[in-house]
C-alpha positions in Angstrom: 11.3 -14.6 8.8 14.9 -16.0 7.9 13.4 -19.0 6.7 10.8 -17.5 4.8 12.7 -15.4 2.7 14.8 -17.5 1.5 12.4 -19.8 0.4 10.5 -17.1 -1.9 14.1 -16.3 -3.4 14.5 -19.6 -4.1 11.2 -20.5 -6.1 12.3 -17.3 -7.8 15.1 -18.1 -9.0 13.7 -21.5 -10.1 10.7 -19.4 -12.6 13.4 -17.2 -13.4 15.9 -20.2 -14.4 13.4 -21.3 -16.8 12.0 -18.7 -18.3 14.8 -16.2 -18.5 18.6 -15.7 -20.5 22.0 -15.1 -18.1 22.1 -12.1 -19.0 19.1 -10.8 -17.1 19.2 -13.3 -14.7 22.1 -11.5 -12.7 20.3 -9.1 -12.8 17.6 -10.5 -11.4 19.0 -12.0 -9.0 21.1 -9.1 -8.0 16.7 -7.4 -7.3 15.9 -10.4 -5.4 18.7 -10.0 -3.7 18.3 -7.0 -2.4 14.9 -6.9 -2.0 15.5 -9.7 0.7 17.9 -7.1 2.7 15.4 -4.2 3.0 13.1 -6.4 3.9 15.4 -8.2 6.3 16.8 -4.0 8.1 13.2 -3.6 7.9 12.0 -6.6 10.1 15.1 -6.1 12.7 14.0 -2.0 12.8 10.1 -3.4 14.2 11.7 -6.2 15.9 14.0 -3.1 18.0 10.9 -0.8 17.7 8.8 -3.9 19.5 11.6 -4.1 22.6 11.2 -0.3 23.0 7.1 -0.9 23.6 8.4 -3.5 25.9 11.0 -2.2 27.9 8.7 0.9 28.3 6.0 -1.1 29.8 8.4 -2.8 31.9 9.7 -0.5 33.2 6.3 1.3 34.5 6.2 -1.6 36.8 8.8 -0.2 38.7 8.9 3.7 38.4 4.9 3.4 39.1 5.6 1.7 42.1 8.3 4.5 42.8 5.8 7.0 42.3 3.2 5.3 44.6 5.4 5.7 47.9 5.4 10.1 47.3 2.0 9.7 47.7 0.6 11.6 51.2 -0.3 7.9 52.9 -3.1 8.9 55.3 -5.4 9.5 52.0 -8.1 7.6 53.0 -9.3 4.6 50.5 -11.3 6.5 47.9 -9.4 9.1 48.1 -6.2 7.4 47.6 -7.3 6.2 43.7 -8.1 9.2 42.6 -5.5 11.3 43.5 -3.6 9.1 42.3 -4.8 8.9 39.0 -4.8 13.0 38.8 -1.0 12.6 39.4 -0.7 10.8 37.0 -2.0 12.5 34.8 -0.1 16.0 35.6 3.4 14.1 37.0 4.3 10.6 35.2 2.0 10.1 32.5 4.1 12.7 29.5 6.7 10.9 30.0 6.5 7.9 29.5 3.8 8.9 26.6 6.7 11.1 25.1 8.9 8.1 25.4 6.6 6.1 23.8 5.3 8.6 21.0 8.8 8.4 19.7 9.3 5.1 19.9 6.0 3.8 18.5 7.4 5.9 15.3 9.7 4.0 14.9 7.4 1.3 13.1 6.6 4.0 10.4 9.6 2.6 8.7 8.5 -0.5 8.7 5.0 -2.1 6.9 1.9 -0.8 6.0 -0.2 -3.1 9.4 2.9 -1.9 11.7 1.8 1.6 11.6 -1.2 1.1 11.0 -2.6 -0.8 13.7 -0.4 0.4 16.2 -0.9 4.3 16.1 -4.5 2.9 15.7 -4.2 1.2 19.1 -2.4 3.8 21.2 -5.3 5.4 21.2 -6.2 3.3 25.2 -3.2 5.1 25.8 -4.2 7.9 26.3 -4.6 9.5 29.3 -7.8 10.6 29.1 -8.5 7.4 27.9 -6.9 5.6 30.8 -8.9 7.8 33.5 -12.5 7.5 31.7 -11.7 3.1 31.4 -10.7 3.8 35.9 -14.9 5.8 35.8 -16.1 3.6 34.5 -14.9 0.4 36.4 -15.7 2.5 39.8 -12.5 2.8 40.5 -11.9 4.4 44.2 -8.6 3.1 45.9 -5.6 3.6 44.9 -3.9 -0.4 43.7 -7.0 -1.1 41.7 -5.6 2.3 39.6 -2.4 1.3 39.8 -3.9 -2.0 38.6 -5.5 -0.8 35.1 -2.2 1.4 34.4 -0.5 -0.9 34.5 -2.2 -3.7 33.2 -3.5 -1.0 29.7 0.8 -0.8 29.1 1.1 -4.5 29.7 -1.9 -5.1 26.6 0.1 -2.6 24.7 3.4 -3.8 24.5 1.3 -7.7 24.3 -0.4 -6.5 21.1 2.9 -5.1 19.6 4.2 -9.1 20.1 1.2 -10.6 18.8 1.2 -7.4 15.4 5.2 -8.2 15.5 4.7 -12.2 15.0 1.8 -12.2 12.4 4.0 -9.8 10.2 6.5 -12.1 10.6 5.1 -15.2 9.6 3.9 -13.8 6.0 5.9 -12.4 3.7 2.9 -10.2 2.0 3.6 -7.4 4.4 6.9 -7.0 3.7 7.4 -7.2 0.3 3.9 -6.3 -1.2 4.8 -3.5 -3.8 1.7 -2.0 -3.8 0.9 0.5 -1.0 -1.9 -1.3 1.0 -1.9 1.1 3.9 -6.1 2.0 3.6 -7.7 -1.5 4.2 -4.8 -1.5 7.5 -5.8 1.7 8.5 -9.6 1.2 8.4 -9.2 -2.5 9.4 -6.5 -1.0 12.9 -9.3 1.3 13.1 -12.3 -1.3 13.2 -10.1 -3.3 16.2 -9.7 -0.6 18.4 -13.7 -0.8 18.8 -13.5 -4.6 19.4 -10.5 -3.7 21.8 -11.9 -0.9 23.8 -15.3 -3.2 23.5 -13.1 -5.7 26.2 -11.4 -3.5 28.0 -14.5 -1.3 28.8 -16.2 -4.8 29.5 -16.8 -6.5 33.1 -15.2 -9.6 31.3 -11.1 -7.8 31.2 -8.7 -8.3 34.2 -5.7 -9.3 32.5 -7.4 -10.9 30.9 -5.1 -11.1 27.2 -7.2 -10.0 24.1 -6.2 -11.9 19.8 -6.7 -9.7 17.1 -9.3 -10.6 14.4 -5.7 -11.1 12.5 -4.8 -14.1 15.1 -7.9 -16.2 13.6 -7.3 -17.8 10.0 -10.7 -15.8 8.8 -9.3 -12.5 9.6 -5.7 -13.0 7.5 -8.1 -14.2 5.0 -10.3 -11.6 5.1 -7.7 -8.5 5.2 -5.3 -9.4 2.2 -8.7 -10.7 0.5 -9.5 -6.5 1.0 -5.9 -5.8 0.3 -6.4 -7.8 -3.4 -9.8 -6.0 -3.9 -8.9 -2.3 -3.3 -5.6 -3.0 -5.3 -7.7 -4.0 -8.1 -10.4 -1.6 -7.4 -7.2 1.4 -7.8 -6.1 0.1 -10.9 -8.9 0.3 -12.7 -9.1 3.8 -12.0 -6.0 4.6 -13.3 
């Protein structure tokens, strides 16, 4: 991120020296410096928000183990899973989800992509969605319910880290003067559909999920749609 910002600033300075006189140059240099500082502040905020999500996912590993220990041990194997799931929904999940919602909201002050994608993909952490997933998998025992619950949180944390990595390697996500949240919202919802299909498939079980934006084709498509949307909006104005 820092190297990309430095290169961007130097490239702009070279162009400005060629085209501007000294009176304008000082003003424009200050504008570049200010914008760089804003980008760095927003990136630090994004990094902090991402770490907050990771910390919550990690804490669930320990907290869930302690929580499960307090359930009646005499439950049969077929009853232990449904009982744990019901208890998770009433006594465990709400507290952790509130912590998560607070951490995720910090992405709203970063960039449009992080805001849109972290909000859309958070659907997988909805307790009703998790219950539906476990029912679809037909998991009855406690160990499978625990594994699935932890797995969904871990997956979301991994996706959040991926999004941060994607945006840290492409300054366009941070330097765009025109908002691109409409495109980001739409593509994030499309990504959610694919993610849900992945979760409910027989192949999921700790396997990684790769966002479309992690491919060159997906990234190119994203910026192509942003460019098209911006042109359409300007034409309408």
